N, C-alpha and C positions, 0 to 999 in steps of 0.2 A: 596538651601540655607535655613537656618532657619531665618525667618523674623518676627520681632515684629512690628505691625502697630498700631498707635494711631492717634488722631486728636484733634481738639478743637470744631468741629461742632457737636459732639455727636455721639453715637453709631449707631443711626438710619439715619445718613446723607448718601445721595446717593454717595458722593465722596469717603468715606472710603469703602463703600460696593463695588463700582466699582474697586477701587484699590486692595482690598484684594481678590476679586473673580478672577480678571485678573491674579494676581500672583499665586494664588492657582491652577488655570487652566494651568498655565505654569509649574507646577510641584514643586513649592516651598512649604516648610513647614511653613504655615502662622498661626500666633497667633495675635489676635486683642484685645487690651485693650483700651477702649475709655470712655470719660465722659458719664454719663447717661443722660446728657442734654447739650445744647450748652454752651460752656465756652470760646467763642471768646474774644480776647483782654485781656486775663488774665495774659499775660506775663509768667514769670517763677515762679508764685506763688505756694506755697506748703500749704497743710492743716496741721496745727499744733495743733489746739485746739478742734478738734472733731475727732471721729473715721472715718476711710475710709472703705467703704463697696464695695465689688465686687461681682456681680451676674452673673452667666453664662447666655449667650444668645444663643438661638438656632433658627434655621429655617430661619434667614434673610441672612445668609452667605452661601457660598459654603460648602457642607457637610464635607469636610476635615478640615475646619477652626475651631479652638477653639477660642471662643470670650467671653469677660466679659464686663459688664457695670460697671463703677467705679464711685463712688460718689464724687471723688476728681477732681482736676485740671488736665490739660493735663500732666504737669510734674509729678503729683502724679501717673498718670496712668502708665507712663514708669517706674518710680521708683518702684512702687508696682509690676509690671510685672517682673522686673529684680531680685527683692529681695524676692518675695513671690510666684508668680504664675507660673513662668517657672522653669522647672527642671534644665535647662542649658542655658547659655547666647545665644542670637541670633547672627547671623553673621552680620546682619544689623538692625538698627532701622529706620523705615519709618514713616512719619507723613503726613496726608492729605488723600485725595486730598482736600485742603481747598476751600471753596466757597468764592472767593475774592482774590485779589492780596496780596502778601507779598513782596513788593518792597521797596528798599531804607530804610528809617528810620522806615517804618511800622514794621520791624522785631523786634524792641525794645518792641512792645506791643503784638506781635503775640504769641498766645498759640500754634499754629502749629509749628512755629520755635522752641519755647521753649521745646516742647515735643521731637523734634529731638535733641536739644542741651543737653537734659538730657542723651541721649545715648552717646554723646561725652564725657560728664563728667564721665560716667562709662566706658570710653575707648572702645566704640563700634562705628564704622563708621555709620553715619546717613545721611538721606536725608529728606528734607521737600519739599512737592509738593503742589502747589497752582494753581488754575485756576483763571485767572485775570478778573473775572466777578462775580457780585452778583446775576445775573439773568440767565445766560447761564447754561443749565442743562446737556449738553453732556460732561461727564467726561471721555469718552472712549479714546479720543485722548491723554489726559494726562496719562491715565492708560497704554496705549500702549507704550508711551515713558518710563514710569516707568519700564515696563517689559523689554524693550530694555536696559535701563541703568543698571538695576540689573544684567542682563545677562552679560553685558560688565564688570561690577565690579567683577562678579564671576570669569571671565577669567583673569582679570587684576585689582587687588585691588588698592585702592587709595594709593598714595605714602606716605601719612602721615595721621594722625588722624585729619580729618576735616569734617565739616558739609557742604553738598551741598544744597543750597537753590535754588529750581527749580520753575520757574514760566512759565506757559503755556498760550499763548494767546487763547481767546475763539473763535476760527475759525475752520472750517473743516480742516482735516489733509492735504488736497491738498493745502491749503492756508498757511501752515506753511513755513516761509522763510528758516528756518534751525535751527540749535542749535549753540549757542555761549556762551563762557565763558565771564562773566561780572564782573565788580566791583560794589560794593554797591553804589547806588545813594542816593539822598536826596529828600524827599517829605515833603513839609511844608503845614500845614493846618491852616485854620482860625477856632479856637475852639470856636464856637458860642454856648452859652447855651440858650436854649429856656425856658423862665420863664412861669410856669403854676401854676394853683391853683386847688387843689384837691376838691372833694365834701364836705370835712369838712372845707374848707376855708384855708387850709395850703398851703404855697408856696413850690413848688419843681422845679427842673431844669432838663432839658433833653439835654444831650450833642449831638450836631448836627453839628460836624465839617465838613467843606468843603475844598477840595483841593485848595490851593492858588497858588502854583507854584512848579515846579520841577527845582532844581538848581544843579549846578556842585559841587561835593565835594571839600573841601579845598585842595589846591595844596600841603600843607606841610604834607599830609598823606603819601607821597612817594608811591603812587599807579601809575602803568603805565598808562599814559594818552592816549596811543594808543588803550587801551582796553575799549570798551563802557561800560556805566553804565547799570544796569538792567532796570532802568526807561526808558532810551532812546531806548534800544534794543527791549523791549516788544512792543513799538509803531510800530516797523517795522515787527511785527509778528514773531519775533524770540522766540524760547524757550530759556530762560536765565538760566544759571547755575552759581551761585555765591558761591565760597568757603568762609566759615565763621569759626570763632573760638570764644571761650568763653572768652579768655584773652583780656580784654579791655584796657590794658596798652597802653598809647599813647607814641610810641617810640621816636618821635621827641621832644615831651614835656619833657620826661624823660631826654633826652640828654641835652636839654637846661637848665632845672632846676637843674640838677646834678652839674652844674658849679657855682651855687649860694650857699651862706651859709645862712642857716636859724638858727637864734639864739633862744635859749630857755632861758627866764629870770631866773637868779639864785635866785632871791628873789622878794618879793612884796613890793612896796612902801606903807607906812602907813601914 
C-alpha cells in the first residue's frame, strides 16, 4: 500500500521513525511528512499568515522512504503532502506513533489525531497511533500492531470513511491483554497555571494541568454501554481502537432542539 505518515512530535521523533521503518520493511511504499520540531497539542491548527516550507530529509529513515520536514502544524503536513508533495493520493494516512496517550477528551487537543483527521477530510482512511506513556521508549510493540492492522485493512478495507484512534499500553508485547474496540471516554484535568517571573521582572504563566478524574460519558450520546471506554480498557493493558469522525453534530441535541421554535425579532425597540 502507499502510506503517508505524519505526527506531532516532529520528524526526528523515535515513534515516527519506528513506525515508518517497520512499514517500509513490510514492503509498503512509505512517505513521511512531519513538523520540523515538536508541535504537540496544536489541535487542528493551520498556518495561514506565513509561508510553509518543506525540506527533504535523508539518512534517518529506511532507504526506500521519502521524507520531508515541514515548518507547519501536523495538519499542514498532511494537507501539503496531499496537495503538493505526493504525485498520487495514498491508500492510508497514518499519524504517530505519539509519545503519550490520546484517550478520551485528549483528542480535542491532539496534533496526532488532527493529522489523521486531515486525511479523513480529504476522503482517505486514516489511523492515529499513540503509546500511552511520556517516558517509555519502546515503540516496537505499537509498530508491530500497526503493521498487522495495515495488513488487515489491505485485505479488508474499512466499511466506511472513519478515523481509527489507536492507543497502545506501554508494556512488553507478552503483557498485552488483547485488542478491543472502544468508545471515547472522558478525561478531566485541573488546569493549574504556575505563576513565574522572568529575569526582567515580567510575570508569565506555565500551564501544568494534572489529571483530576476519568468519568463515564453522558448517557444521551446513544453509545452502546456494553462497549468499554478507551480510558477504561487501556488500564487493563488492552490496545484500544476507537472509531472517530469529524462531524461534531450532537444528534440527540438536534432532535430535541428541532422541536422548538426560535424567533428572530422583526424590528428593534427604540
